[in-house]
C-alpha positions as CSV (number, residue, x, y, z in Angstrom):
1,M,0.0,0.0,0.0
2,T,1.2,3.5,-0.8
3,T,-1.4,5.5,1.2
4,I,0.0,9.0,2.1
5,S,-0.1,9.5,5.9
6,A,-0.9,13.2,5.5
7,L,-4.0,12.5,3.4
8,G,-7.0,14.4,5.0
9,T,-5.0,17.1,6.9
10,G,-6.5,19.8,4.7
11,S,-10.1,18.7,4.9
12,G,-10.1,17.2,8.3
13,L,-11.7,14.0,6.8
14,D,-10.4,10.5,7.6
15,L,-9.5,9.9,3.9
16,N,-6.9,7.2,4.8
17,S,-9.6,5.0,6.3
18,L,-11.8,5.7,3.3
19,V,-9.1,4.6,0.9
20,E,-8.4,1.4,2.9
21,Q,-12.1,0.5,2.9
22,L,-12.4,1.1,-0.9
23,L,-9.4,-1.1,-1.5
24,K,-10.8,-3.9,0.7
25,A,-14.0,-3.7,-1.3
26,E,-12.1,-3.8,-4.5
27,R,-10.0,-6.8,-3.4
28,A,-12.6,-8.9,-1.7
29,P,-14.5,-10.5,-4.7
30,T,-11.3,-11.7,-6.5
31,E,-9.5,-12.7,-3.3
32,N,-12.5,-14.7,-2.0
33,R,-12.8,-16.5,-5.3
34,L,-9.0,-17.3,-5.3
35,N,-9.2,-18.5,-1.7
36,Q,-12.0,-20.8,-2.4
37,R,-10.3,-22.3,-5.4
38,Q,-7.0,-22.6,-3.6
39,E,-8.7,-24.4,-0.6
40,R,-10.5,-26.7,-3.0
41,F,-7.3,-27.6,-5.0
42,E,-5.2,-28.0,-1.8
43,S,-7.7,-30.4,-0.3
44,Q,-7.9,-32.4,-3.5
45,I,-4.1,-32.6,-3.6
46,S,-4.0,-33.8,0.0
47,G,-6.8,-36.3,-0.7
48,L,-5.0,-37.7,-3.7
49,G,-1.9,-38.0,-1.5
50,L,-3.8,-40.0,1.1
51,F,-5.4,-42.1,-1.7
52,S,-2.0,-42.7,-3.4
53,G,-0.5,-43.7,0.0
54,A,-3.2,-46.3,0.6
55,L,-2.7,-47.6,-2.9
56,S,1.1,-47.7,-2.4
57,G,0.6,-49.8,0.7
58,L,-1.7,-52.2,-1.2
59,S,0.9,-52.4,-4.0
60,D,3.7,-53.3,-1.6
61,A,1.6,-56.2,-0.2
62,A,0.6,-57.3,-3.7
63,R,4.2,-57.2,-4.9
64,D,5.3,-59.5,-2.0
65,L,2.6,-61.9,-3.0
66,Q,3.5,-61.7,-6.7
67,N,7.1,-62.7,-5.7
68,G,5.7,-65.5,-3.5
69,R,7.4,-63.9,-0.6
70,G,6.2,-65.5,2.6
71,L,3.9,-67.9,0.9
72,G,6.4,-70.7,1.0
73,T,7.9,-69.9,4.4
74,R,9.4,-72.9,6.2
75,Q,10.3,-73.5,9.8
76,A,13.3,-75.6,10.7
77,V,13.0,-77.1,14.2
78,S,15.8,-78.9,16.0
79,S,14.9,-81.3,18.7
80,N,18.0,-80.2,20.6
81,E,18.9,-76.6,20.1
82,E,21.8,-76.8,22.5
83,V,23.5,-79.0,19.9
84,F,22.4,-77.3,16.7
85,T,19.8,-74.9,15.2
86,A,18.8,-74.6,11.6
87,S,17.1,-72.3,9.1
88,A,15.4,-73.1,5.8
89,R,14.8,-71.1,2.6
90,E,11.3,-70.5,1.3
91,N,9.7,-73.5,-0.5
92,T,12.2,-76.0,0.9
93,A,10.7,-79.5,0.7
94,P,9.3,-80.5,4.1
95,G,11.0,-83.5,5.8
96,V,12.7,-84.9,8.9
97,F,16.4,-85.5,9.1
98,S,18.7,-87.1,11.7
99,V,21.7,-84.9,12.7
100,E,24.6,-86.0,14.9
101,V,27.2,-83.4,15.8
102,R,30.4,-85.3,16.4
103,A,32.8,-82.4,16.7
104,L,32.8,-78.6,16.4
105,A,35.2,-76.7,14.1
106,E,38.1,-75.2,16.1
107,A,40.5,-72.4,15.4
108,D,44.3,-73.0,15.9
109,K,45.6,-71.7,19.2
110,L,49.3,-71.8,20.0
111,A,51.4,-70.7,23.0
112,S,55.1,-69.8,23.3
113,Q,57.5,-70.7,26.0
114,A,57.4,-68.5,29.1
115,F,59.5,-65.3,29.0
116,D,60.4,-63.2,32.1
117,S,57.8,-60.5,31.4
118,A,55.9,-58.9,28.6
119,S,58.6,-56.2,28.4
120,A,61.4,-58.7,28.2
121,E,63.6,-58.5,25.0
122,V,63.1,-61.5,22.8
123,G,65.3,-60.9,19.8
124,S,65.2,-59.7,16.2
125,G,64.5,-61.1,12.8
126,T,61.4,-61.7,10.6
127,L,58.3,-63.7,11.6
128,N,56.7,-65.4,8.5
129,F,53.1,-66.5,8.9
130,T,51.1,-68.9,6.7
131,V,47.4,-69.6,7.3
132,G,45.7,-71.5,4.6
133,E,46.3,-69.6,1.4
134,R,47.2,-66.4,3.1
135,D,50.5,-65.3,4.4
136,F,52.2,-62.2,5.9
137,S,55.5,-61.2,7.5
138,V,56.4,-59.1,10.5
139,V,59.9,-57.5,10.9
140,I,61.1,-57.5,14.5
141,D,63.9,-55.0,15.4
142,E,65.0,-52.9,18.3
143,T,61.8,-50.9,18.2
144,N,59.5,-53.8,18.8
145,N,61.6,-56.7,20.1
146,S,59.9,-57.1,23.5
147,L,57.1,-59.8,23.8
148,A,54.5,-57.0,24.0
149,G,56.1,-55.3,21.0
150,I,55.9,-58.5,19.0
151,R,52.2,-58.9,20.0
152,D,51.4,-55.4,18.8
153,A,53.5,-55.7,15.6
154,I,51.5,-58.9,14.7
155,N,48.1,-57.3,15.4
156,R,49.0,-54.1,13.5
157,A,50.4,-55.8,10.4
158,G,48.4,-54.4,7.5
159,D,48.1,-57.7,5.6
160,N,47.3,-59.8,8.7
161,R,43.7,-61.1,8.4
162,S,44.4,-64.5,9.9
163,V,46.1,-64.3,13.3
164,S,45.3,-62.5,16.6
165,A,48.1,-62.2,19.2
166,S,47.8,-61.8,22.9
167,I,49.8,-62.4,26.1
168,I,48.9,-64.6,29.1
169,N,50.9,-64.2,32.3
170,D,51.1,-67.4,34.5
171,A,53.4,-68.5,37.3
172,D,56.3,-69.1,34.9
173,G,56.1,-65.7,33.2
174,A,54.6,-64.2,30.1
175,R,53.6,-66.2,27.1
176,L,52.7,-65.1,23.6
177,I,49.4,-66.6,22.4
178,L,48.6,-66.9,18.7
179,T,44.9,-67.5,17.8
180,G,43.6,-68.2,14.3
181,R,40.7,-66.0,13.3
182,D,39.1,-68.7,11.2
183,T,38.2,-72.3,12.2
184,G,39.0,-75.4,10.2
185,A,42.0,-77.6,9.6
186,E,42.9,-75.7,6.5
187,N,43.5,-72.6,8.7
188,A,46.3,-74.0,10.9
189,I,48.9,-71.4,11.8
190,A,52.4,-72.0,10.5
191,V,55.2,-69.7,11.7
192,S,58.8,-69.6,10.4
193,V,61.6,-67.3,11.6
194,S,64.3,-65.9,9.4
195,N,67.5,-64.0,10.3
196,A,66.7,-64.7,14.0
197,T,68.7,-63.4,16.9
198,G,68.3,-64.0,20.6
199,A,65.2,-66.1,21.4
200,L,63.1,-65.0,18.5
201,G,63.5,-68.6,17.0
202,Q,61.4,-69.9,19.9
203,L,58.3,-68.4,18.1
204,A,58.6,-70.8,15.2
205,T,55.8,-73.4,14.9
206,E,57.9,-76.3,16.0
207,N,58.7,-74.5,19.3
208,L,55.1,-73.5,20.1
209,N,52.7,-75.5,22.3
210,V,49.3,-76.4,20.9
211,I,46.4,-75.2,23.1
212,T,43.7,-76.0,20.5
213,A,44.4,-77.6,17.1
214,A,42.7,-76.3,14.1
215,S,40.0,-78.8,13.1
216,D,36.9,-79.2,11.0
217,A,33.4,-79.7,12.2
218,E,32.1,-83.2,11.9
219,A,28.5,-84.2,11.6
220,V,26.4,-87.1,10.4
221,V,23.2,-86.3,8.5
222,D,21.0,-89.3,7.9
223,G,24.0,-91.6,8.1
224,F,26.2,-89.5,5.7
225,N,29.5,-88.0,7.1
226,I,29.8,-84.2,6.6
227,T,32.8,-82.0,7.3
228,S,33.0,-78.3,7.4
229,A,35.7,-75.7,8.1
230,S,33.1,-73.7,10.0
231,N,30.3,-74.5,12.4
232,R,27.8,-73.2,9.9
233,I,27.1,-75.9,7.4
234,E,25.3,-75.0,4.2
235,G,24.4,-77.3,1.4
236,A,24.6,-80.6,3.3
237,I,20.8,-80.6,2.9
238,D,19.5,-78.5,0.0
239,D,18.3,-75.0,1.0
240,I,19.0,-75.7,4.7
241,T,21.7,-74.1,7.0
242,L,22.9,-75.9,10.1
243,D,24.5,-73.9,12.9
244,L,26.4,-76.2,15.2
245,K,26.4,-75.3,18.9
246,A,28.0,-78.2,20.7
247,A,29.4,-81.6,20.1
248,A,27.2,-84.6,21.1
249,P,28.8,-87.8,19.6
250,D,26.4,-90.8,19.4
251,E,23.5,-88.5,20.4
252,P,21.6,-87.7,17.1
253,A,18.8,-85.2,17.2
254,N,16.0,-84.6,14.7
255,L,15.6,-81.7,12.3
256,R,12.0,-81.1,11.1
257,I,11.3,-78.9,8.1
258,S,7.7,-77.9,7.9
259,E,5.4,-75.2,6.5
260,D,5.3,-72.1,8.7
261,R,1.6,-71.7,8.6
262,S,1.5,-68.6,10.9
263,A,3.9,-66.7,8.6
264,V,1.9,-67.7,5.5
265,L,-1.4,-66.5,7.1
266,E,0.3,-63.3,8.2
267,R,1.1,-62.4,4.6
268,V,-2.5,-62.9,3.6
269,R,-3.8,-60.9,6.6
270,D,-1.4,-58.1,5.7
271,F,-2.8,-57.9,2.2
272,V,-6.4,-57.9,3.4
273,E,-5.6,-55.2,6.0
274,R,-3.9,-53.0,3.3
275,Y,-7.0,-53.3,1.1
276,N,-9.4,-52.5,4.0
277,G,-7.2,-49.5,4.8
278,L,-7.8,-48.3,1.2
279,V,-11.5,-48.7,1.6
280,D,-11.5,-46.7,4.8
281,V,-9.5,-43.9,3.2
282,L,-12.0,-43.8,0.3
283,K,-14.9,-43.5,2.7
284,G,-13.4,-40.3,4.1
285,L,-12.3,-38.8,0.8
286,A,-15.0,-39.7,-1.7
287,S,-18.1,-39.9,0.4
288,Y,-21.1,-37.5,0.8
289,D,-23.0,-37.0,4.1
290,P,-26.5,-35.8,3.3
291,E,-27.2,-35.0,7.0
292,T,-24.3,-32.5,7.2
293,D,-24.3,-31.7,3.5
294,E,-20.5,-32.3,3.6
295,A,-18.6,-34.0,0.8
296,G,-15.1,-35.4,0.9
297,P,-12.5,-33.6,-1.3
298,L,-12.5,-36.4,-3.9
299,Q,-16.2,-36.9,-4.0
300,G,-17.3,-37.1,-7.6
301,N,-13.7,-37.6,-8.8
302,I,-14.1,-39.8,-11.9
303,T,-10.5,-41.0,-11.8
304,V,-10.7,-42.1,-8.1
305,R,-13.9,-43.9,-8.8
306,S,-12.4,-45.7,-11.8
307,V,-9.3,-46.7,-9.9
308,A,-11.3,-48.1,-7.0
309,G,-13.6,-50.0,-9.4
310,Q,-10.7,-51.5,-11.3
311,V,-9.0,-52.7,-8.1
312,R,-12.2,-54.4,-7.0
313,S,-12.5,-56.0,-10.4
314,I,-9.0,-57.4,-10.2
315,L,-9.6,-58.8,-6.7
316,S,-12.8,-60.5,-7.8
317,S,-11.5,-62.0,-11.1
318,P,-10.0,-65.5,-11.2
319,T,-6.4,-66.3,-11.7
320,E,-5.7,-68.0,-15.0
321,G,-4.2,-71.5,-14.6
322,A,-4.9,-71.8,-10.9
323,T,-6.8,-74.8,-9.6
324,P,-10.5,-74.1,-9.1
325,V,-10.2,-74.6,-5.3
326,A,-7.9,-71.6,-5.2
327,N,-8.4,-69.4,-8.3
328,T,-10.2,-66.6,-6.5
329,L,-10.2,-64.9,-3.2
330,A,-13.6,-66.2,-2.4
331,A,-12.5,-69.7,-3.1
332,I,-9.9,-69.5,-0.3
333,G,-12.3,-67.9,2.1
334,I,-11.7,-64.2,1.5
335,T,-15.0,-62.4,0.9
336,S,-16.5,-58.9,0.8
337,T,-18.6,-57.4,3.5
338,E,-21.5,-55.0,3.0
339,G,-19.2,-52.1,3.7
340,G,-16.9,-53.1,0.9
341,T,-14.0,-54.4,3.1
342,L,-12.6,-57.9,2.9
343,R,-12.8,-60.5,5.7
344,I,-11.0,-63.8,6.1
345,D,-12.5,-67.2,6.9
346,E,-9.4,-68.7,8.4
347,G,-11.0,-72.1,8.8
348,R,-11.7,-72.2,5.0
349,L,-8.2,-70.8,4.3
350,N,-6.5,-73.4,6.4
351,E,-8.6,-76.1,4.8
352,V,-7.5,-75.0,1.3
353,I,-3.8,-75.0,2.3
354,D,-4.1,-78.4,3.8
355,Q,-5.8,-79.7,0.7
356,R,-3.3,-78.0,-1.7
357,P,-0.2,-76.5,0.0
358,Q,0.8,-74.5,-3.1
359,A,-2.7,-73.0,-3.5
360,L,-1.7,-69.5,-2.4
361,E,1.2,-69.4,-4.7
362,E,-1.1,-70.4,-7.6
363,L,-3.5,-67.6,-6.7
364,F,-1.2,-64.8,-6.0
365,A,2.3,-65.4,-7.4
366,G,3.7,-64.6,-10.8
367,D,2.8,-61.9,-13.4
368,K,-0.6,-63.6,-14.1
369,G,-1.4,-64.1,-10.4
370,L,-3.6,-61.8,-8.5
371,G,-0.5,-60.1,-6.9
372,G,1.1,-59.6,-10.3
373,R,-2.0,-58.2,-12.0
374,L,-2.7,-55.8,-9.2
375,T,1.0,-54.7,-9.0
376,S,1.0,-54.0,-12.8
377,Y,-2.2,-52.0,-12.7
378,L,-1.1,-49.9,-9.6
379,N,2.2,-49.1,-11.2
380,N,0.2,-47.3,-14.0
381,V,-1.8,-45.5,-11.3
382,I,0.8,-44.3,-8.8
383,G,4.0,-44.5,-10.8
384,S,6.0,-41.5,-11.8
385,N,3.9,-41.2,-14.9
386,G,0.7,-42.6,-13.3
387,I,-2.7,-41.1,-13.7
388,L,-2.9,-40.0,-10.1
389,T,0.6,-38.4,-10.3
390,N,-0.5,-36.5,-13.5
391,Q,-3.7,-35.4,-11.8
392,T,-1.8,-34.1,-8.8
393,D,0.6,-32.3,-11.1
394,N,-2.3,-30.6,-12.9
395,L,-3.8,-29.4,-9.6
396,Q,-0.4,-28.0,-8.6
397,T,-0.3,-26.2,-11.9
398,R,-3.6,-24.6,-11.0
399,L,-2.3,-23.6,-7.6
400,D,0.7,-22.0,-9.3
401,E,-1.7,-20.0,-11.6
402,I,-3.6,-18.8,-8.5
403,A,-0.3,-17.6,-7.0
404,R,0.3,-15.6,-10.2
405,Q,-3.2,-14.2,-10.1
406,R,-2.6,-13.0,-6.5
407,E,0.5,-11.2,-7.7
408,A,-1.5,-9.6,-10.5
409,L,-4.2,-8.6,-8.1
410,D,-1.7,-7.0,-5.7
411,A,-0.1,-5.1,-8.7
412,R,-3.6,-3.9,-9.9
413,L,-4.6,-2.7,-6.4
414,E,-1.4,-0.8,-6.0
415,R,-2.4,1.1,-9.2
416,V,-5.9,1.6,-7.9
417,E,-4.6,2.8,-4.6
418,A,-2.3,5.3,-6.3
419,R,-5.4,6.6,-8.3
420,F,-7.4,6.9,-5.1
421,V,-4.7,8.8,-3.4
422,R,-4.4,11.3,-6.3
423,Q,-8.1,11.8,-6.4
424,F,-8.6,12.2,-2.7
425,S,-5.5,14.4,-2.4
426,A,-7.1,16.7,-5.0
427,L,-10.4,16.6,-3.0
428,D,-8.5,17.3,0.2
429,S,-6.8,20.4,-1.4
430,L,-10.1,21.6,-2.8
431,I,-11.9,21.3,0.5
432,A,-9.0,23.0,2.2
433,E,-9.3,25.9,-0.3
434,L,-13.1,26.1,0.2
435,N,-12.6,26.2,3.9
436,Q,-10.1,29.0,3.7
437,T,-12.5,31.0,1.4
438,S,-15.3,30.3,3.8
439,D,-13.2,31.6,6.7
440,F,-12.3,34.8,4.8
441,I,-15.9,35.6,3.9
442,S,-16.9,35.0,7.5
443,Q,-14.3,37.4,8.7
444,Q,-15.4,40.1,6.2
445,F,-19.0,39.8,7.3
446,A,-17.9,40.1,10.9
447,A,-15.9,43.2,10.1
448,L,-18.8,44.9,8.3
449,Q,-21.1,44.2,11.3
450,N,-18.6,45.7,13.7
451,S,-18.3,48.8,11.6
């Protein structure tokens, strides 16, 4: 605003207030219209965001089902988890196996002779380590020739990924302890010493005492001998991992691989909950309440109605190639309520899975399954070039245009205000002149009367 603060001083009228009121009256119709449009577009954008979010959640659940994720979940149960535990990949064939853990894999652990103390000077030279296919060397000189210095030099060697060094103090003195970082017979520690002086040669393998010898794990699975460099055995049974915990020779335990029904049902429940969440969102966004005469921001939106209808159509259509006992949601016990949500008859669902374990994969999995068809459609709806994304962009374009119209309105009102100021300034000056003339005439009449 460019209102002149001195406006009205000549006439004594509150012309500033009059200009402000005229400007408000000039602004109000356009601004009210812009406010209403902006509020409507912003509520529609917000509504489309909520709708897209609900569709995205349903798409995530559908994609998991399309990939078969969780539908073939298996549980691996050991009858003695203190001896071994196990895990199975999805769709592993069910079965029962006998597992006997005869020995655990061990890492090599060697001890040196006792030295007077950790700070005692040992000697100089080069320690050469070989562990499996890896090797490294450590140079020992006057800067690190104590037992503690040798320990630190080994641990700090840049190419040492195989050996950890420590010191144990007993009644006889300090001993250097070398421990392999990996288990298995192939990871035995071999130490040779070159250019040795003093007692450094005592750290060669032949002069070290074996605390624990590097060894492989040994197990018997259904009568077949299995060895492993680590206590995790993969591949002995297809798609099953055994984690050995303790040796129990001659004490076989059972491993049972079975369907994890609770995990399977949880996947289905999650899908149904995501869809029901979508229905609830739509009730708030696209509904009309005749009692309050209030409508949701997306009420009457043809695109939203079309998307919701297409989703319902996909959910009710059969999956091509699936067995009739499981080619629709209704067939496996998932039906619609009067409110449009889905409900699960878990008794029927369990009955179908018992009758045909692969039923859910036939219904949901793959590109032609329900999960694949729904995922493909929703990608076209909420993807970067989806119809809802384009509609949101169009609404944002309208909001940008409203912002430009507001700027134009402000510019126009500045010109109107300047015109009002000019006009009322002229009026103010004219009234001031008339007042002066009136005062002069009054004075002349008063003078004549006095004379």
